[in-house]
C-alpha positions as CSV (number, residue, x, y, z in Angstrom):
1,M,-13.9,35.5,-0.9
2,K,-16.1,38.4,-2.1
3,F,-14.9,37.8,-5.7
4,L,-15.8,34.1,-5.6
5,S,-19.1,34.7,-7.3
6,L,-17.3,36.5,-10.1
7,I,-15.0,33.5,-10.5
8,W,-17.9,31.1,-10.5
9,S,-19.7,33.1,-13.1
10,S,-16.7,33.0,-15.4
11,M,-16.5,29.2,-15.0
12,K,-20.2,28.9,-16.0
13,R,-19.7,30.9,-19.1
14,K,-18.9,27.7,-21.1
15,K,-20.4,25.0,-19.0
16,L,-19.5,22.1,-21.2
17,R,-15.9,23.2,-21.5
18,S,-15.6,23.7,-17.7
19,V,-17.2,20.3,-17.0
20,L,-14.8,18.5,-19.4
21,T,-11.8,20.3,-17.9
22,L,-12.9,19.3,-14.4
23,L,-13.4,15.7,-15.5
24,S,-10.0,15.5,-17.1
25,I,-8.4,16.9,-13.9
26,F,-10.6,14.6,-11.8
27,V,-9.4,11.5,-13.7
28,A,-5.8,12.5,-13.4
29,F,-5.9,12.9,-9.7
30,L,-8.0,9.8,-9.2
31,L,-5.3,7.9,-11.1
32,F,-2.6,9.6,-8.9
33,G,-4.4,8.5,-5.8
34,I,-4.8,4.9,-7.0
35,L,-1.2,4.6,-8.1
36,C,-0.1,6.0,-4.7
37,I,-2.2,3.3,-3.0
38,L,-0.7,0.6,-5.3
39,K,2.8,1.9,-4.7
40,E,2.3,1.7,-0.9
41,S,0.8,-1.8,-1.3
42,L,3.8,-3.0,-3.3
43,T,6.6,-1.2,-1.4
44,G,5.0,-0.6,2.0
45,G,6.4,-4.0,3.2
46,V,9.8,-2.4,3.3
47,S,8.7,0.4,5.7
48,A,6.8,-2.2,7.8
49,T,9.9,-4.3,8.4
50,D,11.8,-4.3,11.6
51,A,15.5,-3.3,11.4
52,A,16.2,-5.8,14.3
53,R,14.8,-8.8,12.4
54,L,16.6,-11.1,10.0
55,V,15.2,-13.7,7.7
56,V,17.2,-17.0,7.3
57,R,16.3,-19.1,4.4
58,H,17.8,-21.9,2.2
59,K,20.7,-20.5,0.2
60,V,19.4,-21.9,-3.1
61,S,15.7,-21.0,-2.9
62,F,13.0,-19.8,-0.6
63,I,10.9,-22.9,-1.3
64,Q,13.5,-25.4,-0.1
65,M,13.2,-26.5,3.5
66,L,15.6,-26.3,6.5
67,P,15.9,-28.5,9.5
68,Q,13.9,-27.2,12.5
69,G,17.0,-28.0,14.7
70,Y,18.9,-25.1,13.0
71,A,17.0,-22.8,15.4
72,N,19.1,-24.0,18.4
73,R,22.3,-23.4,16.5
74,I,21.2,-19.9,15.4
75,K,20.4,-19.0,19.0
76,T,24.0,-19.7,20.0
77,I,25.3,-17.1,17.6
78,H,26.5,-13.9,19.3
79,G,24.0,-11.1,18.9
80,V,20.9,-13.2,18.4
81,S,18.1,-12.9,21.0
82,L,15.1,-14.9,19.5
83,V,14.5,-17.3,16.7
84,A,11.1,-18.5,15.3
85,H,10.4,-20.6,12.3
86,Q,7.6,-20.4,9.7
87,T,6.5,-22.7,6.9
88,W,4.3,-21.9,3.9
89,F,1.2,-24.1,4.3
90,N,-0.7,-22.9,1.2
91,G,-4.1,-23.4,2.9
92,M,-7.2,-23.0,0.6
93,T,-10.8,-22.3,1.4
94,K,-14.0,-21.8,-0.5
95,T,-15.2,-18.3,-1.5
96,M,-18.5,-17.2,0.0
97,D,-20.4,-18.5,-3.0
98,N,-18.5,-21.8,-2.9
99,A,-17.6,-21.2,-6.6
100,S,-13.9,-21.5,-6.3
101,D,-11.0,-22.1,-3.9
102,V,-8.8,-19.2,-2.8
103,V,-5.4,-19.3,-1.1
104,V,-5.2,-18.0,2.5
105,P,-1.6,-17.0,3.5
106,S,-1.2,-19.6,6.3
107,F,1.7,-20.6,8.4
108,P,2.4,-23.1,11.3
109,V,4.4,-21.2,14.0
110,D,5.5,-21.5,17.6
111,P,2.9,-19.0,19.0
112,E,4.8,-17.6,22.0
113,I,8.1,-17.0,20.3
114,F,6.6,-15.9,17.1
115,M,4.5,-13.1,18.7
116,K,7.6,-11.8,20.5
117,I,9.6,-11.5,17.3
118,Y,6.6,-9.9,15.4
119,P,5.2,-7.4,18.0
120,E,3.4,-5.4,15.4
121,L,0.8,-8.3,15.4
122,V,-1.5,-7.4,18.3
123,L,-3.4,-10.2,19.9
124,P,-5.4,-9.8,23.2
125,A,-3.9,-11.8,26.2
126,S,-7.1,-13.9,26.6
127,Q,-7.0,-14.9,22.9
128,M,-3.3,-15.7,23.3
129,E,-4.0,-18.0,26.2
130,A,-6.8,-19.7,24.2
131,W,-4.3,-20.3,21.3
132,M,-1.8,-21.8,23.7
133,S,-4.3,-24.2,25.2
134,T,-6.1,-25.3,22.0
135,R,-4.3,-27.9,20.0
136,T,-6.1,-27.1,16.8
137,G,-6.3,-23.4,17.6
138,A,-5.6,-20.7,15.0
139,V,-5.5,-16.9,14.9
140,V,-6.3,-14.9,11.8
141,G,-5.7,-11.3,10.8
142,K,-8.6,-8.9,10.8
143,T,-8.5,-8.4,7.0
144,A,-8.8,-12.2,6.4
145,A,-11.5,-12.5,9.1
146,D,-13.6,-9.8,7.5
147,K,-13.1,-11.2,4.0
148,Y,-14.1,-14.8,4.9
149,K,-16.7,-13.8,7.6
150,W,-14.7,-15.8,10.2
151,R,-15.4,-15.2,13.9
152,I,-13.9,-16.4,17.1
153,G,-15.3,-19.9,17.9
154,D,-15.7,-20.9,14.3
155,H,-14.6,-24.4,13.3
156,I,-13.1,-24.2,9.8
157,Q,-11.4,-26.5,7.3
158,L,-8.5,-25.6,5.0
159,T,-7.1,-27.9,2.3
160,S,-3.5,-27.8,1.3
161,P,-2.2,-29.1,-2.0
162,I,1.3,-29.3,-0.4
163,W,0.8,-31.0,3.0
164,Q,-1.1,-34.1,3.7
165,T,-2.0,-35.7,7.1
166,E,-0.6,-39.0,8.0
167,A,-3.9,-40.5,6.9
168,G,-3.3,-39.1,3.4
169,A,-5.9,-36.4,3.6
170,N,-5.5,-32.8,2.3
171,S,-8.1,-31.4,4.7
172,W,-7.0,-29.8,8.0
173,E,-9.4,-28.9,10.8
174,F,-8.9,-25.6,12.8
175,N,-10.7,-23.6,15.5
176,I,-10.5,-19.8,15.3
177,V,-9.5,-18.7,18.8
178,G,-8.3,-15.2,18.1
179,I,-8.2,-12.3,15.6
180,Y,-5.1,-10.1,15.6
181,T,-4.8,-6.5,14.6
182,G,-1.9,-4.3,13.6
183,A,0.1,-1.9,15.7
184,K,1.0,-0.1,12.4
185,K,-1.2,1.1,9.6
186,N,0.7,-1.0,7.0
187,T,0.7,-4.2,9.0
188,D,-0.3,-7.3,6.9
189,L,-3.5,-8.6,8.4
190,S,-4.3,-11.3,5.8
191,G,-2.5,-14.2,7.5
192,F,-3.7,-17.4,9.2
193,L,-1.4,-18.7,11.9
194,F,-1.8,-22.0,13.6
195,R,0.3,-24.2,16.0
196,Y,3.4,-25.9,14.7
197,D,3.2,-28.8,17.1
198,Y,-0.2,-29.7,15.7
199,F,1.2,-29.4,12.2
200,E,4.2,-31.5,13.0
201,E,2.1,-34.2,14.7
202,M,-0.4,-34.5,11.9
203,R,1.7,-34.1,8.8
204,G,2.9,-37.2,6.9
205,G,5.7,-37.6,4.3
206,L,9.4,-37.2,4.5
207,D,9.6,-33.6,5.6
208,K,9.1,-34.2,9.3
209,S,11.0,-31.6,11.5
210,M,11.6,-29.5,8.4
211,V,10.6,-25.8,8.2
212,G,10.5,-23.1,5.6
213,W,12.6,-20.3,7.1
214,F,13.5,-18.6,10.3
215,G,12.7,-15.1,11.7
216,V,15.6,-13.9,13.9
217,R,15.6,-11.0,16.3
218,V,19.0,-9.4,17.0
219,D,20.1,-7.4,20.0
220,D,21.6,-4.5,17.9
221,P,20.1,-3.6,14.5
222,Q,23.4,-1.8,13.6
223,Q,25.0,-5.3,13.7
224,A,22.4,-6.9,11.5
225,D,24.7,-7.4,8.5
226,A,27.6,-8.8,10.7
227,I,25.2,-11.2,12.4
228,S,23.9,-12.3,9.0
229,K,27.4,-13.2,8.0
230,R,28.0,-15.2,11.2
231,I,24.8,-17.2,10.5
232,D,25.8,-17.9,6.9
233,D,29.3,-19.0,8.1
234,E,27.8,-21.3,10.8
235,F,26.1,-23.4,8.1
236,A,28.6,-23.1,5.3
237,N,29.4,-26.4,3.6
238,S,26.5,-28.1,5.4
239,P,23.8,-30.2,3.6
240,W,21.5,-27.2,4.0
241,E,23.4,-23.9,3.5
242,V,21.5,-20.8,4.4
243,K,21.3,-17.1,3.4
244,A,20.6,-14.7,6.2
245,E,19.7,-11.0,5.5
246,P,17.9,-8.1,7.1
247,E,14.1,-8.4,6.7
248,G,14.0,-5.1,4.8
249,A,16.6,-6.3,2.3
250,M,14.7,-9.5,1.7
251,V,11.4,-7.7,1.1
252,Q,13.1,-5.1,-1.2
253,G,14.7,-7.9,-3.2
254,F,11.3,-9.6,-3.6
255,I,9.7,-6.3,-4.8
256,Q,12.4,-5.7,-7.3
257,Q,11.4,-8.9,-9.1
258,F,8.4,-6.8,-10.4
259,G,10.7,-4.0,-11.5
260,D,11.4,-0.5,-10.1
261,I,7.8,0.2,-9.0
262,A,8.5,3.7,-7.8
263,S,10.1,4.8,-11.1
264,I,7.3,3.2,-13.2
265,I,4.7,5.1,-11.2
266,R,6.6,8.4,-11.4
267,A,6.9,7.9,-15.2
268,V,3.2,7.3,-15.6
269,L,2.2,10.2,-13.4
270,S,4.6,12.5,-15.2
271,M,3.0,11.8,-18.6
272,V,-0.5,12.1,-17.2
273,F,0.2,15.5,-15.5
274,F,2.1,16.8,-18.5
275,T,-0.9,16.0,-20.7
276,I,-3.3,17.6,-18.2
277,L,-1.1,20.7,-18.0
278,L,-1.3,21.2,-21.8
279,I,-5.1,20.7,-21.8
280,S,-5.8,22.9,-18.9
281,G,-3.4,25.6,-20.0
282,N,-4.9,25.8,-23.4
283,T,-8.4,25.9,-21.9
284,M,-7.6,28.7,-19.6
285,S,-5.9,30.7,-22.3
286,Q,-8.9,30.3,-24.6
287,A,-11.3,31.3,-21.8
288,V,-9.4,34.5,-21.1
289,R,-9.1,35.5,-24.7
290,E,-12.8,35.2,-25.1
291,R,-13.3,37.6,-22.2
292,F,-10.9,40.3,-23.1
293,A,-13.7,42.8,-23.5
294,E,-15.2,41.9,-20.0
295,L,-11.7,42.3,-18.5
296,G,-11.4,45.6,-20.2
297,V,-14.7,46.7,-18.6
298,L,-13.5,45.6,-15.2
299,K,-10.4,47.7,-15.6
300,A,-12.5,50.7,-16.9
301,I,-14.7,50.7,-13.7
302,G,-11.6,50.7,-11.5
303,F,-10.3,47.1,-11.1
304,P,-6.5,47.4,-10.8
305,N,-4.3,45.2,-13.0
306,G,-3.2,43.1,-10.0
307,L,-6.8,42.3,-9.0
308,V,-7.6,41.2,-12.6
309,L,-4.5,39.0,-12.5
310,M,-5.6,37.4,-9.2
311,L,-9.1,36.8,-10.6
312,V,-7.7,34.8,-13.5
313,L,-5.4,32.9,-11.3
314,G,-8.2,32.3,-8.9
315,E,-10.3,30.8,-11.6
316,S,-7.6,28.4,-12.8
317,C,-6.8,27.4,-9.2
318,T,-10.5,26.8,-8.4
319,V,-10.9,24.5,-11.4
320,A,-7.7,22.6,-10.6
321,L,-8.5,22.3,-6.9
322,L,-12.1,21.3,-7.5
323,G,-11.2,18.6,-9.9
324,G,-8.0,17.5,-8.0
325,L,-9.5,17.3,-4.6
326,T,-12.6,15.4,-5.9
327,G,-10.3,12.9,-7.5
328,L,-8.2,12.5,-4.4
329,A,-11.3,12.1,-2.3
330,M,-12.6,9.4,-4.6
331,A,-9.3,7.5,-4.4
332,W,-9.4,7.7,-0.6
333,V,-12.9,6.3,-0.6
334,F,-11.7,3.5,-2.9
335,S,-9.0,2.7,-0.4
336,L,-11.5,2.3,2.4
337,G,-13.1,-0.8,0.8
338,G,-10.0,-2.8,1.4
339,S,-7.7,-4.5,-1.2
340,P,-9.4,-6.0,-4.3
341,V,-6.8,-8.8,-4.1
342,P,-6.0,-9.2,-0.4
343,N,-3.9,-12.3,-0.9
344,F,-1.5,-10.5,-3.3
345,L,-1.8,-6.9,-2.0
346,P,-2.8,-7.2,1.7
347,V,-1.9,-3.6,2.6
348,W,-4.3,-1.2,0.9
349,Y,-4.6,2.4,2.1
350,M,-3.7,6.0,1.1
351,K,-1.0,7.6,3.1
352,P,-1.8,11.2,4.5
353,Q,1.5,12.3,2.9
354,D,0.2,11.3,-0.5
355,I,-3.0,13.2,0.0
356,Y,-1.1,16.4,1.0
357,L,1.2,15.9,-2.0
358,G,-1.8,15.6,-4.3
359,M,-3.3,18.8,-2.9
360,G,0.0,20.6,-3.6
361,F,0.1,19.3,-7.1
362,A,-3.5,20.5,-7.7
363,L,-2.6,24.0,-6.5
364,L,0.6,24.0,-8.6
365,L,-1.4,22.9,-11.6
366,G,-3.8,25.8,-11.1
367,L,-0.9,28.3,-10.8
368,V,1.0,27.0,-13.8
369,T,-2.0,26.8,-16.1
370,G,-3.2,30.2,-15.1
371,A,0.1,32.0,-15.2
372,V,0.2,32.9,-18.9
373,P,-3.4,34.0,-19.3
374,A,-3.2,35.9,-16.0
375,I,-0.1,37.8,-17.3
376,Q,-2.0,38.5,-20.5
377,A,-4.9,39.9,-18.5
378,F,-2.5,42.0,-16.4
379,R,-1.0,43.6,-19.4
380,L,-4.2,44.1,-21.3
381,R,-5.0,47.7,-22.2
382,I,-8.6,49.0,-21.8
383,A,-8.8,50.5,-25.2
384,E,-7.3,47.4,-26.9
385,A,-9.7,45.1,-25.0
386,L,-12.8,47.1,-25.9
387,R,-11.7,47.5,-29.6
388,R,-11.4,43.7,-29.9
389,D,-15.0,43.3,-29.0
390,A,-16.1,46.0,-31.4
């Protein structure tokens, strides 16, 4: 620490160059942080899934409906403990400035069974009781509640371009009776859940008693694939054949429609860090060459070669860590504001592991870019250094 002032003085020698180097490293690590947040948003659903849950949907397409009565047949299959259905409602509400409609992820569900199958959704007992006793009751995730300024007791209206009431209206009335939180950091809290019995009673059209898909909890996660096959076989050759699969496999398949996100992000970061490595390495080499005479003086007054080497490495690591940690901190602050597109990317946070990884990259960047000039300074002879300045 006693040589920190010497390192700092060296950095101030060419202020503009030092600032530009810091900014380039800052931008690189800011990008690293944002891409890590984006990767977690796109792939975090896989880690948030429950190995003991299956998703049962129509074999042809997720958007095709299934009879609600399938739930009773699924329950009879060996290894199945609970079954709950969901249906995409496509509810829409106005933005705060009433300028446009936005889609709220909304689903009619059977409250009691649904909350047992999805225990990561945390709802206080009193709010659960209110939901069960209120026909038009709905519970909303904290992310959605914060975004739309909804509070318990609010009476709201959602419109659905898919579902009409028996009266032919697209508007549906709800009362907010609860706000659920997540037991896990990556729990999706953007949803709007309301009672299926209210939905079934009110909806018109030919899709009465039809639902979107089923969430199935199994007794033994190790048997998930075998139970999936039993469910598929149960409905083989029926008018509505199904496809059952573990929840993680379903989410992974959906993500892969966008491509290999992890590989894309790795490729982008590799190019960015390779460029920064070249820029920083060249900057450090140039800075050391300009100070050969000063380094020679340090050696002449008794600084050993090893200490001179450490001073150069310390300078490069200081620059890398200062720029890198500032970039990571800015990315972390950006994650605190919540997702910029909560309907598409409801999970938006920076994992501690990614922060530690970024810190490691910053230190590695400092060591690599400072290695060559530090070795040059280590080997520098006093006479040669002073002669260069003559």
